[in-house]
C-alpha positions, 0 to 999 in steps of 0.5 A: 059114691066113690072117693079117693085121697091118695099121694099126698093132702091133707085129705088122706086119713093120718091113722086109724081112728081118722080113717073110721071117722071118714068113713063115716063121714063119707057114708052120712053126707051128701056127694055130687050126683051130677055135674055139667058145665056153666062156664067152660073156662076164661083162661082158654088153655084147659086140655083133654085129661085136666083135672078140676077139683070143687071144694066147699067149707062144707066138704069133709073131701073134695069132688073132682072132675075129669075134663073129657071134651074141650073147644078152643081150650074150654070145657064142653064136657067132663066126667065125675071122678070123685063124688065128694063128702058135702053137708051142713057142718060144725065150723066152730061151736062157744059154750052158749048159756050153761057150762056145766060142772065136772068136766076134763079137758078133752072130753067129747061132747055130741050135739043133740039138735038139729036135724042129720044123718051123724051128730056133731062133736066137740071137744072141751078145749079149755076149763073154768074149774070144772066147767067148760070154758072152750071147746072145738070141732071134732072129727067131720062135724057132723051131717045136717040138714036142719042145722043145731039151735043155739045153746043146744044140749051135749051129751058125753060120749068119752073118754070112758072116764067122762064125769061131766053132769051134761049140763053144758050147752054149745051154740055152734056156727055152720058150715052152711051147704054147697050150692048147686050152680055156677060153682068155681072148679080149680086146677087143670091147665085153665081158668075160669071154670064153673060148673052145675050139680045135682046132689044126692044122699050116699045113704047111711046114717049113724043109728045114735051110737058113734062114741070115743068112750071104749076101752081096750088096750088100755085105752079109754077113748077108742071110737064105736059106731053103727051105721045103718043103710037106707037099702033103697026098696028093702025092708030090712036094712044093713045094720053095721058096726066100726070100732078102733082097736089097738093091741101090742105085739112085742115090741110093736103095736098094731092098729085096726078097725073091727068090722061087724054086721047085725040083723038089727040094733039097739042103742040101749045096749052094749054093743056086744049085746046087739041082736045076732052081732057078727062075732068079732066082739065077744058077746059075753065080755065085749073083748074085741077078738078073731073075726074081721079088721081092716089093718092099719100102719103101725106107724101112727105119723103114716098117712093111708091112701084109700078108696071109698066105694058106698051105695045104700047097700054096703060100703067097701074100702081099700087102703094102702099102708105103703104110699110110697108103692103106688101103682105096683104090687108092692103096696099094702093093699088091705080091703073091707066090705060091710053090708048086703050083697045083690040077693039072688031071690027076693026079700022074703026069700032071702031076706038078710044076704049080708057079708061082712069081711076085711083083710085080716081076722085078727088085729094084732097081725104084722100088716107087713107081712105075708101072713096066714091070717092076712086074706083076701076075698080073692083066695079067702084063706085061714089058718087051720082050725081058724075062721077067715076074716069073711062072713056071711049071715045064714038068715035061716039059722041066724049064725055067721058062717065065715067064708073060707075057700082053704087053709094055711095059704092051700087051695080048698078045703070042706066049708059051709060058704066059699067064694066062687070063682075062687072056691070048690063048688063042684070036684070033678075026680078025685080030691085033690088040691088042683080039683077044688079051684074052680077056675083051674079045672079041666073045663072050659068056662064060656068057652067063647072068652077063656080057656083054664088048664088044671092045676096051673095059675094061667088062663088064655082069653080068647077074643072074638076075632077080630076084637083085642083081648079084653081083661075079663071081671069075674063077679064074686058069689057066695055058694053054700056048701050043705053041710059044708062036708060035700061039695058035689051036694045037690044042695049046694047053690049060690046065695048072693052076689058081692055088689061092685067086687071082682076077680080078674084072671092075673093073665093075659091073653097069652097066658103071661102073668100081668104086674104091676096093674095096682091102682090101674083102672078097667072101663067097660062102657062107661063104668071104670073098675079100679084095681088092686093087687092082693096084699103080698099074695101072687099069681092067681088071687094077685089081682081084684077090681071094685066099681067106681060108684060114681 
C-alpha cells in the first residue's frame, strides 16, 4: 500500500508519537487493492487529472483516486493514488460492568477481546473515586475483523506509574467496516460518482506489544510497539520494533522514533532482551543509544508530511519536517526502512535478508542541520569510528552489521557492508577517494544508457537513438565485503536488493545537475516512483526514489 498525507489537513502527523501510531495503523489496516467505476457521476463535469476521495468512519486515512479518462464529463477509468487505511475501529466506549480501582486520569487501557491485527485502546477521562467513570478512544481505535464483545476486559499499558487493578471492563461502539460496492467519492470537478472496490490486508500485525509505558528522558508514557509482517511465502517473518523518544540538547528538545529489527520476538521479555534485537536499544540497560532514528520536528505544534510504502515484507517511510518547502530541495526529508529485502537466494540459503535504518544514528541530532550523523541510504556515511544508522542482519554470524560507504561525509572506507551503487564494490587502481565510488570510476556501466567520469558527480545518459532521454533508477543492493578490509576479495558479493527503493543520478543527459525534483515522480509503465531530496546533501547523492506500492 502507498499513502501520502501532505499539504494541510487533519491526516498529517501532528507529532512524533502520532507519526508512530499512523505507521502502525496503516500497516495493520486493510487498503483499497482495486477500484472500478460504479457510476461515472451525475454532475457531468469531471476532467482528466481530478483527484477524488473515498472516506469512511473506519478510515484512519482516506483513499484517493486519480481520474484517467472521461466521457461527456463522466469518469470512465481511474487509478489508485493513495490506498487508504480502513478497518473496524473503536468509535466510542463506555465502562461496562466493572469500573475497577486504583486508576488515574490519563491511564491508557488496551481492550483484550475480538480478533484484530491491532488491539484498540482507550484513555481514562474521568474518575469516580479511583474507579474509571468515562473513557475516550486513544490512538487508532484498533484494526478488527471480529469486534470486541460488550464488557470486554482491559489491561493497563501506560503510563509507567499505572496502578489500576485491571478490573475495568469496556463496552465499545465500533465504526464498522467500509463496504465494497456503490461507494460515493467526493472532490474533483463533478458530483455523484460512485466506485466499487476490493480490499486487501497490508500484511502486518502488532505482536502483543503496543504499550505507552516506556520511561525515557524523564517521560513515563513513551510508546513501544512490535510489528510482525506476513512475508507472504516465507517461513521466517520480519519482526520490527519502534520506540518514541525525546532528548534534550542545550535549550532544544529533540523528538525521534527508534527503528529496530529482530530475528524473533518474545513479548514476555522486556523489549531490550528480545532475541538478536538491533542495537538501538542497550541490551543491558534498555536505554536508547546509537542506532537508527527517524528525526521529527523540534516544534511539537508543527505537523509532519509523510509518505508510507508498505508491503508484507517491509515498511518504508519518508517524512518532511519542513512542509513549507514542498516540491523543493529545501525540505528536511527523513526516511526509514524496516523489514526484509529482496533475497538473492532461497530462504534456506539467505534466511534473514533483514535491513533496518533511518536518517540519523542518534536521537539528539538537530534535524535541520547538515550534520554528519544525518545520513540517507544514498551515501550511508557516519562520523569516524561510529556506526551508520543503516544496518544489515548477518544471519550466519547472528550479528547486526552497519552499512557504511564512508566516514565524515567522505567517500570510501573499509566496512563489512556497503550500498551499491554508491559504495566501494571494486577498486580499479590506487586507493584514492575517487576510486571508492562505483559510479564515478573510469567505466561505462551498461553502456547503452549511461557513461560516467572518474572524480565527477555527473553522469550522462545515452538514450537509444530516436528515444528521449529518461532518468535511470538504480536498484540499491547491499554488498558484503569480506572482512571489511579489502574490496577486491573474491568473497565480496551481493546479499540482497532493497525492495522498492532506488537511487537516481542527479544529472540530466547533458551532465547538468537536476534541482528541485523533490516530491515529483517518475513513471515507468504503470508504476510511479516518488522522488525525494537526500536531506541537505547535494550532487551525486542528491535524490532517491521509492516505489508507490498502490
